[in-house]
C-alpha positions as CSV (number, residue, x, y, z in Angstrom):
1,M,0.0,-0.2,-0.3
2,A,3.1,2.2,0.5
3,E,2.2,4.1,-3.3
4,F,-1.1,4.3,-2.1
5,I,-1.4,8.2,-2.6
6,S,-3.2,11.4,-3.7
7,K,-0.9,11.1,-6.9
8,I,-2.0,7.8,-7.8
9,R,-3.2,6.7,-11.4
10,T,-6.3,4.4,-11.1
11,I,-6.3,4.2,-14.8
12,Q,-3.8,5.0,-17.4
13,W,-3.1,3.6,-21.2
14,V,0.0,1.4,-21.3
15,D,1.3,-1.6,-22.9
16,N,-1.2,-2.0,-25.2
17,C,-3.8,-2.1,-22.8
18,S,-5.8,-0.4,-19.8
19,R,-4.3,-0.4,-16.3
20,M,-6.4,0.1,-13.6
21,V,-6.4,-0.5,-9.7
22,D,-8.9,-3.4,-8.8
23,Q,-10.8,-2.0,-6.1
24,T,-13.0,-4.6,-5.5
25,L,-10.1,-5.9,-3.3
26,F,-10.2,-2.7,-0.9
27,P,-8.4,-2.5,1.8
28,Y,-6.7,-5.5,1.8
29,E,-4.6,-5.2,-0.9
30,F,-3.6,-3.6,-4.0
31,K,-2.9,-4.4,-7.2
32,Y,-3.3,-3.6,-11.0
33,V,-5.4,-5.1,-14.0
34,D,-4.5,-4.9,-17.3
35,I,-7.7,-5.3,-18.6
36,K,-7.3,-6.7,-22.4
37,S,-10.5,-7.0,-24.7
38,G,-13.2,-5.0,-24.9
39,Q,-15.7,-7.4,-22.8
40,Q,-13.2,-7.7,-20.0
41,M,-13.7,-3.9,-20.2
42,F,-17.1,-4.3,-20.0
43,D,-17.5,-6.6,-16.9
44,A,-14.6,-4.7,-15.2
45,I,-17.5,-1.5,-15.1
46,R,-20.2,-3.2,-14.7
47,T,-18.4,-5.7,-11.4
48,M,-16.8,-2.3,-10.0
49,I,-13.2,-2.9,-10.5
50,V,-12.7,0.6,-12.2
51,R,-15.5,2.3,-10.2
52,G,-16.4,6.5,-9.2
53,A,-18.0,8.4,-12.2
54,P,-14.6,9.9,-14.2
55,A,-13.3,7.0,-14.1
56,I,-15.9,5.0,-15.3
57,G,-15.5,7.2,-18.3
58,I,-11.8,6.6,-18.9
59,A,-12.7,3.2,-19.0
60,G,-15.1,3.8,-21.4
61,A,-12.9,5.6,-23.4
62,H,-10.6,2.8,-23.2
63,G,-12.8,0.1,-23.8
64,V,-13.6,1.6,-27.7
65,V,-10.0,1.8,-28.3
66,L,-9.9,-2.2,-27.2
67,Y,-13.5,-3.2,-29.6
68,A,-11.2,-1.4,-32.3
69,M,-8.2,-3.4,-31.9
70,E,-10.1,-6.6,-31.7
71,L,-12.5,-5.7,-34.9
72,A,-9.0,-5.0,-36.9
73,K,-8.1,-8.4,-36.9
74,E,-11.5,-9.7,-39.3
75,N,-9.8,-8.1,-42.0
76,L,-13.3,-6.0,-42.4
77,L,-14.0,-2.9,-45.1
78,R,-13.1,0.5,-43.6
79,D,-17.4,1.4,-43.8
80,E,-17.8,-2.1,-41.5
81,F,-15.3,-1.1,-38.8
82,I,-16.9,1.9,-38.6
83,T,-20.0,0.7,-38.4
84,K,-19.3,-2.7,-36.3
85,L,-17.0,-0.1,-33.9
86,C,-20.1,2.0,-33.2
87,E,-22.2,-0.6,-32.4
88,K,-19.7,-1.9,-29.7
89,A,-19.2,1.1,-28.1
90,D,-22.6,1.5,-27.9
91,Y,-23.2,-1.9,-26.0
92,L,-20.2,-1.1,-23.6
93,A,-22.5,2.1,-23.0
94,T,-24.5,0.1,-21.0
95,S,-22.3,-1.7,-18.6
96,R,-23.6,1.0,-16.0
97,P,-26.4,3.4,-16.9
98,T,-25.8,6.1,-14.0
99,A,-22.9,7.8,-14.4
100,V,-22.8,9.7,-17.7
101,N,-19.2,10.6,-17.2
102,L,-19.7,6.8,-19.7
103,M,-21.8,7.9,-22.1
104,W,-20.2,11.0,-22.7
105,A,-16.1,9.7,-23.0
106,I,-17.7,7.2,-25.4
107,A,-19.8,9.8,-27.1
108,K,-16.2,11.8,-27.4
109,Q,-14.5,8.5,-29.2
110,K,-17.6,7.8,-31.7
111,E,-16.6,11.7,-33.0
112,I,-13.5,10.6,-33.7
113,I,-14.3,7.4,-36.0
114,K,-17.2,9.3,-37.8
115,N,-14.9,12.6,-38.0
116,S,-11.5,10.7,-38.8
117,N,-10.4,10.4,-42.5
118,S,-7.5,7.7,-41.5
119,D,-8.0,4.2,-42.5
120,I,-8.4,1.6,-40.3
121,D,-4.9,1.6,-38.4
122,G,-5.1,5.5,-38.5
123,I,-8.6,5.7,-36.5
124,I,-7.2,3.2,-33.9
125,D,-4.3,5.8,-33.6
126,E,-6.5,8.6,-33.1
127,L,-8.9,6.4,-30.1
128,K,-5.7,6.1,-28.6
129,Q,-4.5,9.1,-28.8
130,N,-7.7,10.8,-27.5
131,G,-8.0,8.6,-24.4
132,I,-4.7,9.7,-23.3
133,K,-5.8,13.5,-23.8
134,L,-8.9,12.6,-21.9
135,E,-6.5,11.2,-18.9
136,N,-4.5,13.8,-18.6
137,E,-7.0,16.3,-18.8
138,D,-9.0,14.4,-15.9
139,I,-6.2,14.9,-13.4
140,E,-5.9,19.2,-14.5
141,I,-9.8,19.3,-14.0
142,N,-9.8,17.7,-11.3
143,K,-7.5,19.9,-9.7
144,K,-8.8,23.2,-10.6
145,I,-12.0,21.4,-8.7
146,G,-10.2,21.0,-5.6
147,D,-8.3,24.5,-5.9
148,Y,-12.0,26.2,-6.7
149,G,-13.7,24.8,-3.6
150,A,-10.8,25.6,-1.3
151,T,-12.2,28.7,-1.3
152,V,-15.4,28.1,0.5
153,V,-13.6,25.7,3.3
154,P,-14.1,27.1,6.4
155,K,-10.9,27.4,8.7
156,G,-10.6,24.4,10.2
157,A,-13.8,23.3,9.1
158,T,-14.7,19.0,9.0
159,I,-16.0,18.2,6.2
160,L,-18.6,15.4,5.7
161,T,-18.4,13.0,2.9
162,H,-20.3,10.5,1.5
163,C,-18.7,7.1,-0.5
164,N,-15.8,8.0,-2.2
165,A,-14.8,10.8,-4.7
166,G,-11.4,11.1,-4.6
167,A,-8.3,9.7,-6.7
168,L,-9.9,6.4,-7.0
169,A,-12.8,7.9,-8.4
170,T,-11.0,9.9,-11.2
171,V,-8.0,8.8,-13.2
172,G,-6.1,10.8,-9.6
173,Y,-6.4,13.7,-7.1
174,G,-10.4,13.5,-6.6
175,T,-13.9,16.2,-6.9
176,A,-15.1,16.1,-3.5
177,L,-11.5,14.7,-2.6
178,G,-9.4,16.8,-4.2
179,V,-12.0,19.8,-2.1
180,V,-10.5,18.3,0.5
181,R,-7.1,17.7,-0.5
182,S,-6.6,21.7,-1.6
183,A,-8.2,22.9,1.6
184,F,-5.8,20.8,3.9
185,A,-2.9,21.7,1.6
186,N,-3.8,25.6,3.0
187,D,-4.8,25.0,6.3
188,N,-3.9,22.0,7.9
189,S,-6.3,21.5,10.5
190,I,-8.9,20.5,8.5
191,Q,-10.4,17.2,9.0
192,V,-12.8,15.0,7.5
193,F,-16.0,12.9,8.7
194,A,-16.3,10.2,6.6
195,D,-19.7,8.0,5.7
196,E,-19.6,4.2,5.6
197,T,-21.6,3.7,2.9
198,R,-23.9,1.0,3.0
199,P,-23.9,-1.2,1.0
200,R,-20.2,-1.4,-0.6
201,Q,-19.0,0.5,1.9
202,Q,-17.0,2.7,-0.1
203,G,-16.8,5.7,2.5
204,A,-14.8,3.3,4.7
205,R,-12.9,0.6,2.6
206,I,-11.7,3.6,0.1
207,T,-12.0,7.9,1.5
208,T,-10.7,6.3,4.5
209,L,-7.7,4.7,3.1
210,E,-7.0,7.2,0.4
211,L,-6.8,10.1,3.4
212,T,-5.2,8.6,5.9
213,M,-2.9,8.0,3.5
214,D,-2.4,10.9,2.8
215,G,-1.6,12.3,6.5
216,I,-5.8,14.3,6.5
217,P,-7.5,13.6,9.5
218,T,-10.5,10.9,9.3
219,T,-13.1,10.4,11.5
220,L,-15.8,7.4,10.2
221,I,-18.9,7.3,11.0
222,T,-22.6,4.8,9.9
223,D,-24.6,7.0,7.7
224,G,-27.3,7.0,10.5
225,M,-24.8,9.1,12.1
226,C,-24.9,11.9,10.2
227,S,-27.6,14.2,11.8
228,Y,-26.3,13.3,15.1
229,F,-23.1,14.9,14.4
230,M,-24.8,18.0,12.4
231,K,-26.9,18.8,15.7
232,K,-23.9,18.6,17.9
233,G,-22.1,20.8,15.8
234,M,-19.4,18.6,14.4
235,I,-20.0,19.1,11.1
236,D,-19.1,22.3,8.9
237,M,-20.0,21.1,5.3
238,V,-21.1,18.9,3.3
239,V,-18.8,17.9,-0.1
240,V,-20.2,14.7,-2.0
241,G,-19.4,13.5,-6.2
242,A,-21.8,13.0,-8.1
243,D,-23.1,10.7,-11.4
244,R,-25.4,12.8,-13.5
245,I,-26.2,16.4,-12.8
246,A,-29.3,17.7,-14.8
247,A,-30.2,20.9,-15.9
248,N,-31.5,22.5,-13.8
249,G,-29.1,21.3,-10.9
250,D,-30.6,17.7,-9.6
251,T,-27.8,15.8,-8.9
252,A,-27.2,11.8,-9.1
253,N,-25.2,10.5,-6.3
254,K,-24.1,6.9,-4.2
255,I,-27.5,6.3,-2.5
256,G,-28.0,7.6,1.0
257,T,-26.7,11.2,-0.3
258,Y,-30.4,12.7,-0.4
259,T,-30.3,11.8,3.2
260,V,-27.5,13.7,4.0
261,A,-28.5,16.7,1.9
262,I,-31.5,16.7,4.3
263,A,-30.1,16.7,7.4
264,A,-27.6,19.3,6.3
265,K,-30.2,21.5,5.0
266,Y,-32.2,21.8,8.4
267,H,-29.1,22.1,10.3
268,N,-27.9,24.8,8.2
269,I,-24.9,23.0,6.8
270,P,-23.6,24.7,3.1
271,F,-24.1,20.9,1.0
272,Y,-22.0,21.4,-2.3
273,I,-21.4,18.6,-4.7
274,A,-18.0,18.4,-6.3
275,A,-17.9,17.6,-10.6
276,P,-16.3,18.0,-13.3
277,L,-18.7,19.2,-16.0
278,S,-18.6,15.6,-17.9
279,T,-21.2,14.8,-15.0
280,I,-23.9,17.7,-16.5
281,D,-26.3,16.2,-18.7
282,T,-27.6,18.9,-19.9
283,T,-30.2,16.7,-22.6
284,I,-32.3,15.7,-19.3
285,K,-34.4,18.6,-18.1
286,S,-34.7,17.1,-14.2
287,G,-33.8,14.1,-11.9
288,D,-36.7,12.5,-12.9
289,E,-35.3,11.7,-15.7
290,I,-32.1,10.0,-14.3
291,V,-32.1,5.9,-14.6
292,I,-30.9,5.0,-11.5
293,E,-29.3,1.2,-11.5
294,E,-30.6,-1.4,-9.3
295,R,-27.8,-3.4,-8.3
296,S,-27.4,-7.4,-7.2
297,H,-29.4,-8.1,-3.6
298,D,-26.1,-10.0,-2.3
299,E,-24.8,-5.8,-2.0
300,V,-26.9,-5.9,0.7
301,T,-27.2,-9.5,2.1
302,H,-24.2,-10.1,2.5
303,I,-20.5,-8.7,4.0
304,N,-17.7,-10.5,3.1
305,G,-19.3,-13.3,1.0
306,K,-21.3,-13.7,4.8
307,L,-25.2,-13.8,5.0
308,I,-25.4,-11.0,7.6
309,C,-29.6,-11.0,7.9
310,A,-32.9,-13.5,7.2
311,P,-32.1,-15.7,3.6
312,D,-35.5,-15.1,2.3
313,V,-36.1,-11.4,3.1
314,N,-37.0,-9.3,0.4
315,V,-34.2,-6.6,-1.4
316,I,-34.3,-4.0,-3.1
317,N,-31.1,-1.8,-3.8
318,P,-30.9,1.1,-5.9
319,G,-27.6,2.1,-6.5
320,F,-28.2,6.0,-6.3
321,D,-30.6,8.3,-5.4
322,V,-31.0,11.5,-6.4
323,T,-30.5,15.4,-4.4
324,P,-32.8,18.4,-5.4
325,N,-31.6,21.1,-6.3
326,E,-33.3,23.0,-3.8
327,L,-30.9,21.1,-1.6
328,I,-27.6,22.0,-2.8
329,T,-25.4,25.1,-2.0
330,G,-23.3,24.9,-5.2
331,I,-22.2,22.6,-7.7
332,I,-17.8,23.1,-8.1
333,T,-16.7,22.7,-11.5
334,E,-13.6,23.6,-12.8
335,V,-14.9,26.6,-14.7
336,G,-15.8,27.9,-11.2
337,I,-18.3,27.8,-8.0
338,L,-22.4,27.5,-9.6
339,K,-25.4,28.5,-7.9
340,P,-29.2,28.6,-8.2
341,D,-30.3,29.5,-10.5
342,Y,-28.6,26.2,-11.7
343,N,-30.6,26.4,-15.1
344,Q,-28.7,29.6,-15.6
345,S,-25.0,29.0,-14.1
346,I,-25.1,25.9,-16.1
347,K,-25.8,26.9,-19.3
348,K,-23.6,29.8,-18.6
349,A,-20.7,27.2,-17.7
350,F,-20.4,25.4,-20.7
351,E,-20.7,28.6,-22.3
352,L,-17.1,29.4,-20.9
353,C,-15.5,26.0,-22.7
């Protein structure tokens, strides 16, 4: 675990494959895996070997390259190659339905495919280069998010997070944890309360590991404890990531975020979203249109492979919930902090790009 620091590359194109950290192994093991085929990438995204909306986006970009390399072996005509590759790209986009960064990155690759004048080998090279470009841009975007976010963190603040929106949810540095890292660089009296984040415990397994390895004071609490600590005046602000943000600012994030936002509103605690513009889906008007992924019942009924409840109990396991825009103090992006009215501020943010 010695190399586990905020500068880690969670996912990177190297040696003609996508090398990523296997996040299903935390906190017991730190291991890189090489994804060498399109179907392997589909499965890696679906099973959460790679997770976090920005990291999933880069995985999608890499997956298109892997499919292209496979199709190149079939001796197809150029037009056939393009048609089949776009079909594969569309299939890859179904691996997880909520995080819009996946669809965004795949769309970026499809633009390369459709606009290229190159032969098949040339298209593959252009896709590789674009994937690497998106990787590098992700880190720079996260650092900008962190720096903008740091401006609203009070001195000595205790920041509550939910799930993991750190280095391991991105290519590196993080969105919500990027804000924490940038704030801590200016004020080492900052500390974090991390929600456990049931059912997959990303807050416990990943966020606490990231922050403690970076020397940032961190306290782990269970999801149901946030209101208790807010009432006691022990939480100064909330910063979380996002998987999809609608044009009006409604935000989908890990299940339980909505509950935290309601508690924060009641206790007059600022509640911020930290996310790149690629997480904003301007094609949907509100959070009502966001598809919520339903995940395996085993995530709820089992921990570390052991049953923790009655074997025949009914289970519902949505992976995400939607926080209405009126509960959100601001959306921290790479072009600044967006404020209500979000329909207007989001529109202006894209005009800056």
